[in-house]
C-alpha positions as CSV (number, residue, x, y, z in Angstrom):
1,M,98.5,104.0,112.9
2,T,95.4,105.7,111.0
3,Y,95.5,108.4,108.9
4,T,93.2,111.3,107.9
5,I,93.2,112.2,104.2
6,Y,92.8,115.5,103.0
7,P,92.5,116.2,99.0
8,L,94.2,119.3,97.7
9,Y,92.9,120.5,94.6
10,N,95.7,121.9,92.3
11,G,93.6,123.6,89.5
12,A,92.6,122.1,86.3
13,F,94.1,121.9,83.1
14,T,93.0,121.6,79.5
15,V,95.4,119.5,76.9
16,R,94.8,120.8,73.0
17,F,96.0,118.8,70.2
18,G,95.5,121.3,67.4
19,D,93.2,119.3,65.4
20,P,90.0,117.8,66.4
21,K,90.1,115.4,63.6
22,V,93.4,114.0,65.3
23,F,92.2,113.9,68.6
24,S,89.6,115.9,70.9
25,D,90.8,118.4,73.5
26,I,90.9,116.8,76.7
27,K,89.0,119.8,78.8
28,K,89.3,121.0,82.4
29,I,90.6,117.9,84.0
30,P,90.5,118.7,87.9
31,S,93.9,117.6,89.4
32,F,94.3,116.5,93.1
33,C,97.0,116.0,95.6
34,F,96.4,114.1,99.0
35,L,97.7,115.2,102.4
36,L,97.9,112.4,104.6
37,I,97.8,113.5,108.5
38,D,98.5,110.2,110.7
39,S,97.5,110.2,114.4
40,D,100.8,111.5,115.6
41,H,100.0,114.5,113.3
42,K,103.0,114.0,111.0
43,P,102.1,114.6,107.2
44,I,102.9,112.2,104.0
45,L,102.1,113.7,100.5
46,V,100.6,111.8,97.8
47,D,101.6,113.4,94.1
48,T,102.5,116.9,93.8
49,G,100.2,118.1,91.2
50,F,101.1,120.0,87.7
51,D,103.2,122.8,86.8
52,R,101.1,125.3,84.8
53,N,104.3,126.1,82.8
54,W,104.4,122.6,81.5
55,I,101.5,121.3,79.6
56,P,102.0,119.3,76.5
57,G,99.7,119.7,73.4
58,I,99.4,123.0,71.2
59,N,98.1,126.1,73.2
60,S,97.0,123.9,76.2
61,S,95.9,126.0,79.5
62,A,95.5,125.9,83.2
63,E,93.3,127.2,85.8
64,R,94.7,127.9,89.1
65,R,93.5,130.2,91.8
66,P,96.4,131.6,94.2
67,E,94.8,129.6,97.1
68,Y,95.3,126.2,95.3
69,E,98.9,126.6,94.9
70,L,100.5,123.4,96.5
71,E,102.1,125.5,99.4
72,A,99.0,127.8,100.0
73,A,97.1,124.3,100.2
74,L,99.5,122.9,102.7
75,L,99.8,126.0,104.8
76,R,95.7,125.6,105.7
77,Y,96.3,122.7,107.4
78,G,99.7,124.1,109.2
79,F,102.3,123.0,107.0
80,T,105.0,124.2,104.7
81,P,106.9,122.0,102.3
82,E,110.0,121.9,104.5
83,D,107.7,119.7,106.8
84,I,107.2,117.3,104.5
85,E,109.5,114.3,104.6
86,L,107.7,111.7,102.5
87,V,106.0,112.0,99.3
88,I,104.8,108.9,97.5
89,Q,104.4,109.2,93.6
90,T,101.5,107.0,92.1
91,H,103.7,107.5,88.7
92,L,105.7,110.1,87.2
93,H,103.3,111.8,84.5
94,W,104.0,115.4,84.2
95,D,100.5,116.2,85.8
96,H,101.6,114.3,89.1
97,T,104.9,115.7,89.6
98,G,104.9,119.3,89.2
99,G,105.8,120.2,92.8
100,M,108.4,117.7,93.5
101,K,111.0,120.7,93.4
102,L,109.2,122.1,96.3
103,F,110.0,119.5,98.8
104,T,113.7,120.0,99.4
105,R,113.9,117.4,102.7
106,A,111.4,114.9,101.3
107,R,112.1,111.4,99.9
108,F,110.0,110.0,96.8
109,V,108.5,106.7,97.0
110,V,108.4,105.3,93.4
111,Q,108.1,102.0,92.0
112,I,111.2,100.6,90.3
113,R,109.4,99.4,87.4
114,E,108.4,102.8,86.7
115,L,111.8,103.8,86.0
116,L,112.6,100.3,84.0
117,Y,109.7,101.5,81.9
118,L,111.2,105.0,81.3
119,Q,114.2,103.4,80.3
120,Q,112.5,101.8,77.1
121,L,109.6,104.4,76.7
122,P,108.6,104.9,73.1
123,W,109.8,108.3,72.0
124,V,106.0,109.5,71.2
125,E,105.6,109.0,74.9
126,E,108.1,111.4,76.0
127,C,105.8,114.1,76.0
128,S,104.0,112.6,79.1
129,Y,106.6,112.9,81.1
130,C,108.7,115.9,82.5
131,P,112.1,114.8,83.4
132,A,113.1,118.1,84.7
133,H,110.3,117.5,87.3
134,W,112.1,114.2,88.8
135,L,115.3,113.5,87.1
136,P,117.2,116.1,89.7
137,F,115.8,114.1,92.7
138,L,116.7,110.4,91.8
139,D,119.2,110.5,94.7
140,R,116.2,110.9,97.1
141,F,113.9,108.2,95.5
142,V,113.0,105.0,97.6
143,L,112.4,102.4,95.1
144,V,110.1,99.8,96.1
145,N,109.4,96.4,93.9
146,G,105.7,95.6,94.2
147,N,103.4,95.7,97.2
148,A,105.4,97.6,100.2
149,T,104.4,98.8,103.6
150,V,105.8,102.4,103.5
151,R,104.7,103.3,107.1
152,P,102.3,101.5,109.6
153,G,98.8,101.6,108.2
154,L,100.1,102.9,104.7
155,R,100.7,100.7,101.9
156,V,101.7,100.9,98.0
157,I,100.2,98.5,95.6
158,L,101.7,97.9,92.1
159,T,99.0,98.4,89.8
160,G,100.9,99.0,86.4
161,K,98.6,99.6,83.1
162,H,98.4,103.4,83.4
163,T,102.2,103.5,83.5
164,G,104.9,100.7,83.7
165,G,105.0,101.5,87.4
166,H,101.9,102.9,88.4
167,Q,101.1,102.2,92.2
168,A,98.0,102.9,94.3
169,V,98.2,104.0,98.0
170,E,96.2,101.8,100.6
171,V,95.4,104.1,103.6
172,T,94.0,103.0,106.9
173,T,91.7,105.5,108.6
174,A,89.7,105.3,111.7
175,Q,86.7,104.2,109.5
176,G,88.9,101.3,107.4
177,S,91.0,101.5,104.2
178,Y,90.7,103.8,101.3
179,I,92.6,103.4,98.1
180,L,94.3,106.4,96.3
181,G,94.1,105.0,93.2
182,G,96.2,107.6,91.3
183,D,95.3,107.3,87.5
184,A,95.1,103.6,87.6
185,P,91.7,103.0,85.7
186,F,93.0,104.8,82.8
187,N,94.8,103.4,79.9
188,Y,96.3,105.3,77.0
189,D,96.8,102.6,74.7
190,Y,93.8,103.6,72.8
191,M,95.5,107.2,72.3
192,W,98.7,105.9,71.2
193,K,96.9,104.2,68.4
194,Q,94.6,106.6,67.4
195,I,96.9,109.4,66.7
196,P,99.1,108.8,63.5
197,R,102.9,108.6,64.1
198,E,103.0,111.6,61.2
199,Y,101.3,114.0,64.2
200,W,103.8,113.1,66.7
201,E,106.6,113.8,64.1
202,K,105.4,117.4,63.3
203,Y,104.6,117.9,67.0
204,R,108.1,117.2,67.8
205,Q,109.7,119.1,65.1
206,G,107.4,122.3,65.8
207,P,105.5,123.3,68.8
208,G,106.3,120.3,71.1
209,Q,110.2,120.5,70.4
210,D,110.7,121.2,74.5
211,K,108.2,118.4,75.3
212,F,110.9,115.7,74.1
213,W,113.8,114.4,76.1
214,P,117.4,115.3,75.2
215,A,119.8,112.2,74.7
216,E,121.2,112.6,78.4
217,V,117.9,112.1,80.2
218,R,118.3,108.3,79.3
219,S,121.9,108.5,79.9
220,Q,121.2,109.9,83.5
221,L,118.8,107.5,84.2
222,N,120.5,104.3,83.1
223,A,123.5,105.5,85.3
224,F,121.2,105.7,88.0
225,L,119.4,102.3,87.5
226,A,122.9,100.4,87.1
227,N,123.4,100.7,90.7
228,Q,120.1,99.9,91.8
229,P,119.3,96.2,93.1
230,K,117.5,94.2,89.7
231,A,113.8,94.1,89.9
232,N,111.7,91.2,90.2
233,N,109.9,91.0,86.7
234,H,107.4,88.6,87.8
235,T,106.1,91.0,90.5
236,Q,102.4,90.8,90.3
237,T,100.3,93.8,89.4
238,H,96.4,94.4,90.7
239,N,93.6,95.8,89.4
240,V,92.8,98.7,91.4
241,D,89.1,97.8,91.3
242,Q,89.5,94.8,93.2
243,L,91.5,96.1,96.0
244,P,90.0,96.0,99.7
245,G,89.0,99.7,100.4
246,R,87.0,102.6,99.1
247,L,88.5,104.0,96.0
248,I,89.6,107.7,95.4
249,L,91.1,108.7,92.1
250,S,93.3,112.0,91.4
251,H,91.0,113.6,88.7
252,D,87.6,113.3,90.4
253,Y,85.6,116.8,90.5
254,R,83.6,115.4,93.6
255,L,86.7,115.7,95.9
256,L,86.2,119.7,95.4
257,E,83.1,118.7,97.8
258,T,85.1,116.5,100.2
259,P,87.5,118.5,102.4
260,R,88.4,115.3,104.6
261,I,88.1,111.6,104.7
262,P,86.9,110.2,106.4
263,V,84.5,112.7,107.2
264,A,84.3,114.2,110.8
């Protein structure tokens, strides 16, 4: 089975920290989802973009024209959200899960290590995840433990690092393999070390109150995982730069000039 990859531009966002002496603003980050259409013309989606109404930070903002709404982007290729039966989530950060609610018939492929990491998530990182995006859909998660073939010609590969269970997607096309690498090369350790704890305390008590988790989130997550098979803690992670295939990342502006992969 081979696939054609269609990058779906979802707009751009700016995350502002409110004080450049604490951390510089992260400006106009482009966001892409990926529509995969197999040789039988069946669609699969990788990631679901961001919600303009849920961006962490102080006076953060987003740019998105109507044609970049996810439903509109899918419609250009003849699909509606109801046609999507499988979504692969590279990870569960807020800017990759904002459209999960649209896909009422879909199952979501997620690494179990992503959820195990969320069980132990340091509270300062809570604002990087929006549980309202994914918690209601746990019963439709397809949990994988490490590398796994999702469909013929379509494989997920555990990379970790960016999040505890980040995964890349290896896609077989008529011109060889491509790696949808999500955010795999980016590591936030520097940011967590650079921004003082006092900043996060003030943020949580002030403008960021709604970006931190209520206690019931962990309770629901714990209850769900208690009924899942135990993960293999020795599962190998992979460096996305060393995977066999051409690498595509989720925040690359060059994709605006790449309507399909491989190019016809």
